[in-house]
C-alpha positions, 0 to 999 in steps of 0.5 A: 124952526126950519124943517124937519121929519122925524123918523120912529119905529114902534112895537119893537120895530113892528111898525116904521114911521116918518113925520115932517113939518113942510110949511118953509119947503113948500113956501119956498117952492111956491114962491120960486115956480109963481104956484096958485092956490092949488098947485100948491096943495098938489106940490106940495103934498107930493114934496112934504111926501118925497122928504120922508120917503127920499131918507128912506134910502141908505146912501148918499148919492141915492136918489128919489123921482115921484112923478104923477101924470094926470089927466086934469089940468094941472098936467103933471108934478115931478118931486126929487129927492135925496139921502139927506132930506134936500128936496125940489120939484115942479109942477107943469102948469102952476098957475092953473086955478079951480073953484073948491071942492064941494067939501070947501077945499082945494081941489087936488084930485080934479087939477090932477086928475086920473093918471099914474104914480111912477116912482123911481129910486136911482141907488147905484145899481145897473138900472133904476127901481121903477114903480108904477100904479093908477091913481085911485084919487088923485089926492096924492096920499091915497095914491100912495098908500095903493103904491107902497100897497102894490108896488112894493107890498109894504102896507101904510098910511100916508097923509099929507096937507097943505093950508093957505094963508088968504094972501096964498102964502103956505100957513101950514104944511107937512104929512106922516107914512107910517108903515108895518112890517110882515112880522107886524101882530094882529094886536099891533094891527088892529092898534095901529088901525084905530088910531089912524082912523082917529086922525082927521086930517094933518092940517088941523093936527099942525093948526093944533101945534103938533110938531110932528113928534107929536103928529106920530105920538097920535098916531102910534099911541100905547103902540110903545113909539121909539124916535131914532132921528131927526132930519132938516128938510129944505127946498133944494136945488142943485143946479148950476150954471157949470151942468146947463152948459153941458145941456146947452153943449148937448144940444149940437153946434147946429142948434147952438148956430141958430141961436148965436144967428139970431144976434140976442142974449138968451135965458135958461131956465131950470125946471126944478126952482126956476134959476135963471141962467143967461148967454151972451151971444159970445159966450155961446159962442165959446160953447158952440167952439165946445161943441163942435170940439168934442164932435171931433 
């Protein structure tokens, strides 16, 4: 089955919740960027979060960007998502390999290192909304929990997980976000806290065969879960040759002339999906002519 997100409410709207299964989209990202296991886990967690946070937006053209800038060997992670479940992303240093953590798990916290989390929402206003917090654990789920509480004043529980096969392909990936509304009653808050505390890990639930619906049933047991809708999600990049051409034109005629003088075909790769676009010397000459025309 393809990856998908469940959007739900509970306790008569006092809680809103999201859960995603993201194995295929994280595997697509791994293949696109040839990421190491720890890089796959870090990028996969942020992709799962991005997919859920993306569908929190309303407009068709709304765009979410999640940026983690850490001092660890990964360097940073960038993910973008829209409101239809399309998500893409990359890690600055996909080749990083680290020994397991003391718990014998992929050491995402050490790979990311201390740093900051940026959340940028472009919803068609004059200026995008930009929220920023310090990373708390660099494990990503806890950092997003802290972000929601401090930047958006929304008490939230975030769980994210990626489990790798021995051959370094993705075995399981997914996550959940559960949020309390301002009018949530104390009894609802207490029950939710008990339920969240009973969850050991996202990947364990997925290994047990839990679907996103079943994950939310566990989290919201006794809280009158109501599933609102199901949204497909996938690793999807909207890069095109035309966009790359515009990027080349934007660097100016002078820089394009240097490429032309080299006399070789150049290759440009999309950061988000690693797709390669090649341009011959003759094509570069046409782009240079376009750049000159635009200056006049």
